[in-house]
Structures are given as structure tokens and as C-alpha cells.
MITIMAR-685049 format. One record per residue (C-alpha): residue number from 1; y, x, z; residue in three letters. Coordinates in Angstrom, 2 decimals, padded with zeros to 5 digits. Each point is the difference from the previous one (the first is absolute). Last residue first. Layout:
N
   seq        py        px        pz   type
   NUM         Y         X         Z    ALA
...
This chain:
279
   seq        py        px        pz   type
   279   -131.33    044.54    166.90    SER
   278   -002.13    002.19    000.42    VAL
   277   -001.19    001.76   -003.49    ARG
   276   -002.82   -001.56   -001.63    LYS
   275   -003.00    002.09   -000.75    ALA
   274   -002.25    000.96   -002.81    THR
   273   -003.06    002.34   -000.69    LEU
   272   -001.02    000.18   -003.14    ALA
   271   -003.48    001.60   -001.46    CYS
   270   -000.96    002.41   -002.67    VAL
   269   -003.46    001.18   -001.04    ALA
   268    000.49    003.10   -002.57    TYR
   267   -001.34    000.34   -003.46    LEU
   266   -000.34    003.03   -002.19    ARG
   265    000.51    001.49   -003.74    PRO
   264    001.95   -003.41   -000.76    GLY
   263    002.52   -000.83    003.01    LEU
   262   -002.09   -003.23    000.38    ASP
   261    001.17   -001.28    003.77    TRP
   260   -002.55   -002.06    001.66    VAL
   259    000.25   -002.22    002.32    TRP
   258   -000.11   -000.51    003.97    PRO
   257    000.22   -002.84    002.20    ASN
   256    003.68   -000.10    001.87    SER
   255    000.92    000.79    003.22    LEU
   254    002.60   -001.64    001.89    ARG
   253    002.33    000.46    002.98    VAL
   252    001.76   -003.38    000.91    ASP
   251    003.11    001.61    001.91    THR
   250    001.95    003.01   -000.28    VAL
   249    002.78    001.81    001.92    GLN
   248   -001.81    000.93    003.46    PRO
   247   -003.04    000.85   -001.42    ALA
   246    001.66    003.26   -002.04    LEU
   245    001.54    002.12    003.03    MET
   244   -002.81   -000.70    002.64    GLU
   243   -002.17    000.11   -002.50    ASP
   242   -003.13   -002.96    000.60    THR
   241    000.30   -002.42   -003.01    GLU
   240    001.23    002.41   -002.77    LEU
   239   -002.07    003.03    000.89    LEU
   238   -002.79   -002.76    000.32    HIS
   237    000.08   -000.95   -003.30    LYS
   236    000.35    004.07   -001.52    LEU
   235   -002.96    000.43    002.24    VAL
   234   -002.12   -002.58   -001.72    PHE
   233    001.47    001.03   -003.56    PRO
   232   -001.34    003.01    000.25    ASN
   231    002.43    002.30   -002.00    MET
   230    000.57    003.18    001.86    GLY
   229   -001.98    002.46   -001.80    SER
   228   -001.68   -001.99   -002.97    PHE
   227   -002.98   -001.96    000.82    PHE
   226   -003.80    000.83    000.60    ASN
   225   -000.23   -000.02    003.59    ARG
   224   -003.13   -001.68   -000.06    GLU
   223    001.25   -003.32    001.81    SER
   222    003.07    000.69   -002.78    ILE
   221   -002.53   -000.29   -002.67    ALA
   220   -002.46   -002.61    001.27    ARG
   219    003.41   -002.18    000.16    GLY
   218    000.95    000.58   -003.70    VAL
   217   -003.54   -001.01   -000.88    LEU
   216   -000.05   -003.37    002.58    MET
   215    003.45   -001.08   -001.36    PRO
   214   -000.84    001.24   -003.81    LEU
   213   -003.00   -002.55    000.00    GLU
   212    001.69   -002.94   -000.63    ALA
   211    002.17    001.53   -003.03    ALA
   210   -002.79    001.03   -001.45    SER
   209   -001.40    003.58    000.11    SER
   208   -000.55    001.76   -003.06    THR
   207    002.76    003.06   -000.21    ALA
   206    000.67   -000.02    003.19    LEU
   205   -004.03    001.21    000.89    ALA
   204    001.36    003.70   -001.02    PRO
   203    001.43    000.44    003.75    VAL
   202    000.98    003.93    000.12    THR
   201    001.51   -000.07   -003.43    LEU
   200    000.21   -003.97    000.04    SER
   199    003.24    000.65    002.00    SER
   198    000.86   -000.97    003.61    VAL
   197    002.69   -001.92    001.80    VAL
   196    002.75   -000.45   -002.55    ASP
   195    003.32   -001.67    001.75    THR
   194    002.03   -002.96   -000.05    ILE
   193    002.30    000.12    003.07    LEU
   192    002.12   -003.64   -000.24    VAL
   191    002.96   -000.98    002.64    ALA
   190    001.01   -003.23   -000.13    ALA
   189    003.27   -001.90    001.07    GLY
   188    000.59   -002.16    003.04    GLY
   187    002.27    002.34    001.08    PRO
   186    001.31    002.04   -003.07    VAL
   185   -002.28    002.91   -001.60    VAL
   184    000.97    003.57   -000.11    LEU
   183   -000.77    000.92    003.54    ASP
   182   -003.47   -000.86   -000.47    ILE
   181   -000.22    002.46   -002.83    LEU
   180    001.62    002.70    001.96    ARG
   179   -002.19   -000.35    003.19    ARG
   178   -003.33   -000.26   -002.79    LEU
   177    001.03    003.56   -001.16    HIS
   176    001.17    001.06    003.44    GLU
   175   -003.56   -000.66    001.46    ARG
   174   -002.12    001.40   -003.30    ARG
   173    002.72    003.42    000.11    VAL
   172   -000.94    000.65    003.70    CYS
   171   -003.78   -000.62   -000.14    THR
   170   -000.52    002.45   -002.71    LEU
   169    002.19    002.60    001.69    LEU
   168   -002.18   -000.18    002.96    GLU
   167   -003.05   -000.23   -002.46    LEU
   166    001.13    002.93   -001.04    PHE
   165    000.85    002.22    002.11    ARG
   164   -003.55    002.23    000.37    PRO
   163    000.56    000.58   -003.70    HIS
   162   -003.30   -000.83   -001.25    GLN
   161    001.20   -002.68   -002.10    GLU
   160    002.77    002.09   -001.93    GLY
   159    003.82   -000.23    000.95    LEU
   158    001.12    000.23   -003.72    THR
   157   -002.77   -001.64   -001.95    LEU
   156   -001.37   -002.11    003.05    SER
   155    003.28   -000.78    000.92    ILE
   154    000.96   -001.45   -003.31    SER
   153   -003.08   -002.14    000.01    GLU
   152    001.23   -001.87    002.85    ILE
   151    002.82   -000.96   -001.65    LEU
   150   -002.08   -000.79   -003.55    GLN
   149   -001.94   -002.46    002.69    SER
   148    003.25   -001.52    000.95    LEU
   147    000.96   -001.02   -003.30    LEU
   146   -002.31   -002.05   -001.40    CYS
   145    002.90   -002.67    000.10    VAL
   144    002.08   -000.37    002.95    SER
   143    001.81   -003.41    000.43    ALA
   142    002.75   -001.53    001.23    ALA
   141    000.55   -003.91    000.07    VAL
   140    002.94   -002.05    000.59    SER
   139    002.36    003.12   -000.17    TYR
   138    002.73    000.71    001.78    THR
   137   -000.20    001.86    003.29    GLY
   136   -000.05    003.67   -001.27    ALA
   135    001.71    000.16   -003.38    GLY
   134   -000.17    003.68   -000.26    PRO
   133   -002.99    001.19    002.19    LEU
   132    000.20    000.56    003.72    SER
   131    001.02    002.78    002.03    ASP
   130   -002.11    003.12   -000.17    LEU
   129    000.00    001.29    004.03    ARG
   128   -003.89   -000.08    000.21    LEU
   127   -000.60    001.82   -003.48    ALA
   126    002.30    002.86    000.48    SER
   125   -001.97    000.42    003.26    SER
   124   -003.33    000.22   -001.66    ILE
   123    001.24    002.74   -002.52    CYS
   122    001.41    001.73    003.03    ALA
   121   -003.12   -000.04    001.69    ASP
   120   -001.78    001.11   -003.17    VAL
   119    002.13    003.11   -000.86    GLN
   118    000.06    000.77    003.95    GLY
   117   -004.04   -000.07    000.07    ASP
   116   -000.40    002.18   -002.91    THR
   115   -000.83   -001.12   -003.45    ALA
   114   -003.07    001.73   -001.68    PRO
   113    000.41    002.05   -002.80    VAL
   112   -003.07   -001.36   -002.08    GLU
   111    000.32   -003.27    000.83    PRO
   110    003.86    000.12   -001.50    THR
   109    003.00   -000.81    001.50    TRP
   108    003.70   -000.12   -001.55    GLU
   107   -000.70   -003.25   -001.20    SER
   106   -000.39   -001.67    003.12    MET
   105    003.64    000.83    001.04    LEU
   104    001.39   -001.81   -003.22    HIS
   103   -002.03   -002.61    001.10    THR
   102    001.42   -001.05    002.82    VAL
   101    001.73   -002.63   -000.74    GLY
   100   -003.36   -002.41   -000.30    THR
    99    001.08   -002.50   -002.25    VAL
    98    001.90    002.64   -002.04    ASP
    97    002.01   -002.05   -002.77    VAL
    96    000.89    001.61   -002.95    GLY
    95   -000.19   -003.27   -001.75    GLY
    94    001.77   -003.06    001.37    ARG
    93   -000.44   -002.35   -003.20    ILE
    92    001.67   -003.00    000.29    THR
    91   -001.13   -003.29   -001.54    LEU
    90    001.61   -003.60   -000.97    LYS
    89    002.48    001.19   -002.14    ASP
    88   -002.64    002.00   -001.93    PRO
    87   -002.32   -003.21   -000.96    THR
    86   -003.17    001.70   -000.56    ALA
    85   -001.26    000.66   -003.51    ASN
    84   -003.42    001.23    001.43    GLN
    83   -000.18    003.48   -001.66    ARG
    82    003.66    000.33    000.47    VAL
    81   -000.53   -000.74    003.96    ILE
    80   -002.40    002.84    000.14    GLY
    79    001.94    002.45   -002.10    SER
    78    002.67    000.02    002.93    ARG
    77   -002.81   -000.10    002.56    VAL
    76   -001.62    003.22   -000.83    ALA
    75    003.52    001.62   -000.92    GLU
    74    001.22   -000.63    003.35    VAL
    73   -002.88    001.87    001.51    ASP
    72    000.35   -000.11    003.91    ILE
    71   -000.57   -003.47    000.25    ASP
    70    001.78   -003.16    001.04    VAL
    69    000.21   -002.91   -002.32    LEU
    68    002.59   -002.86    001.68    ASP
    67   -001.09   -003.47   -001.50    ILE
    66    002.75   -002.70    000.02    HIS
    65   -000.04   -003.95   -000.30    THR
    64   -003.79    000.16    001.17    PHE
    63   -002.13   -003.23   -001.01    THR
    62    000.41    000.34   -003.92    ASP
    61    000.52    003.46    000.14    LEU
    60   -003.40    000.96    001.54    LEU
    59   -001.66   -001.88   -003.15    ARG
    58    002.19    001.88   -002.73    SER
    57   -000.22    003.63    002.20    LEU
    56   -003.78   -000.67   -000.03    SER
    55   -000.94    003.11    002.18    LEU
    54   -002.37    002.60    000.42    ASP
    53    000.88    001.92   -003.11    ASN
    52    003.23    000.45    001.13    CYS
    51    000.05    003.57   -001.15    ASN
    50    000.31    001.19    003.48    GLY
    49    001.36   -002.95    002.38    ALA
    48   -000.77    002.11    002.87    GLY
    47    001.74   -001.95    002.62    LEU
    46    001.00   -003.59   -001.30    VAL
    45    002.71   -002.19    001.35    CYS
    44    000.11   -003.21   -000.68    LEU
    43    002.98   -002.83    000.55    THR
    42    000.05   -003.39    000.83    GLY
    41    001.64   -003.45   -001.78    ASP
    40   -003.32   -001.66    000.14    THR
    39   -000.62    001.04    003.48    ALA
    38   -002.86    001.04    001.67    THR
    37   -001.96    002.13   -002.78    ALA
    36   -003.67    000.92    001.46    ASN
    35   -001.70   -001.71   -002.01    GLY
    34    002.04    001.05   -003.11    LEU
    33   -000.54    004.00    000.96    LEU
    32   -003.71   -000.76    000.61    LEU
    31   -000.28   -001.67   -003.38    ASP
    30    001.83    002.80   -001.08    THR
    29   -002.48    002.81    001.07    VAL
    28   -003.02   -001.69   -000.69    HIS
    27    001.09   -000.39   -003.58    GLN
    26    000.74    002.81   -000.64    ARG
    25   -003.30    001.33    001.27    HIS
    24   -001.46   -001.67   -002.43    SER
    23    001.96    000.93   -002.91    ALA
    22    000.55    003.73    000.70    PHE
    21   -002.62    000.83   -002.32    CYS
    20    002.55   -001.37   -002.98    SER
    19    003.36    001.55    001.65    TRP
    18   -001.91    003.06    000.10    GLY
    17    002.42    002.51   -002.17    GLY
    16    002.43    001.20    002.49    ARG
    15   -003.06    001.04    002.14    THR
    14   -000.13    003.87   -000.58    GLU
    13    003.80    000.19    000.20    ALA
    12    000.01   -002.14    003.08    ASN
    11   -002.48    002.29    001.76    ARG
    10    002.35    003.54   -001.73    SER
     9    003.11   -001.86    001.34    SER
     8   -001.29   -000.48    003.15    GLN
     7   -001.62    003.95    000.22    LEU
     6    003.96    001.09   -000.70    GLN
     5    001.02   -001.83    002.77    GLY
     4   -002.38    001.64    002.55    ILE
     3    001.01    003.65   -001.70    ARG
     2    004.05   -000.77    000.32    GLN
     1    001.92   -000.52   -002.88    MET
């Protein structure tokens, strides 16, 4: 397995026993996906399914006729399904899927030995030439669940944030992730990007803030540029609304209020962007 794949597997292993502490976050995510269902016979695709601790599969299967669970770590998804005793014939595991399409290139890099311009050019060129993910244009709802921050973290760990091309590659990977997410959805269906924005490591007040206080707390952190690289939710919303490739494909772009995801020793502020694919 490539180095980035190993990192994701390691993260899944760390949270495998986190079913209980995920409860509030899981309810938010599940309610959001159900709230965006466009038909009682629709299908759902989840990118970054991992251990499925984010998902109440039984509740989702009451509405969706089939769910595809996509993750680079197939064992994590399999164990998550078993833990929830979910109906296997209504679920498909799509394991080993590299949603960026370029992790095999980035896995060869280290910040200590900077990637050359030629290597970064080749990576960006490959990302821009990627086909849509399998199942494109067939799902009533497609969701990326706290995956984009992991993809950007992979760039930080392989290219390094001090590399002069870091922001360029980040911007490319982020935009292509949104494009491929939207491509999965049928016309009239919903694309849902759920993402962590900042953690209690730099915003300790996440541990004590009420739900009513969270929007102001997270807004202040963003105004102070205290958020994960590339994860400003207002920038992401603006990108969906104005990008020349993305904006014509979607309508009704909405940004949710944040909620707190308890990941054990650390808390995260999470929010969701939803958009309808143009009919």
C-alpha cells in the first residue's frame, strides 16, 4: 500500500472503537443525508466511509434502496458494516479507491526532499485528466464525509506546506474532489460535502460552547485564519457558486451551522455544504 493509503488505514485503526463517542456527530451526518434524499427509491454514495462510525446504516437503509461505501481501506469498511449488523445485500464496498487519483505520485515525495516543479506539474496534470469516479451520474445523494481535510493533510505530509507549489496543488485537489463529487449525482440529486474546519487544539472553547455559540466561535476562528489549510467553508461555498467549471453544474448551495465532533482526545468543528445538481 502506498504511504498515503497506509496513513488512512492508520487513522481508521485509531478510531475503530469510537462508535460511542461518534454518536452526536453520527446523528448530524445521518440526518443531513436523509434530509437531502430526493426519492424514496434513491441510492447513496459515501466517499470516505472508513469505519462507518459517521453513519447510521440502518436508518439510511430505511430510505435509500442501496448504499455504496467508498474508501481506500476496505477492511475498515467491512468491519464497520459487521459492527452495525447492516443488511449486506443493500450495501456495496468500493475499497481501494483513490479518490484523488494521484496518491501514488504524492506518496513518493517527502518535505525533506522537495518535489521538483516537473513532479508537481505531472501530478496536477494527472489530477486534471481524471475520469469521473465509478457510478457517476447514478446516485440521488453523494457525500464526502470528513475526507477533504484528509486529502489536504496528505499534501501537507508529502509535499509540505512550505513548498512554493503547495497552495497550487491544494487548490487543484480540492477543486477536482468537488467536481468528482458532483459528477456522482443524478440531475436534481444532492451533493453533500461534510468537513472538519478546526479542532480544539487551537480552539479549546469547542469543549464548552453551546450549539448557539458555535457559529460565532467558528466564524471568529476563520476571521483569525485559525482553520485547517484549504478548509475555510465560506471559500468552499464561494467556489461552488462561482467556479467556471463547478458553478454551472449546481444550484441551491447551502452552508450549515457547525456542530462538534467528539473524536476522543480532540474535538472538531464540522459543517456541511449541500448543493443540488442542475437538472
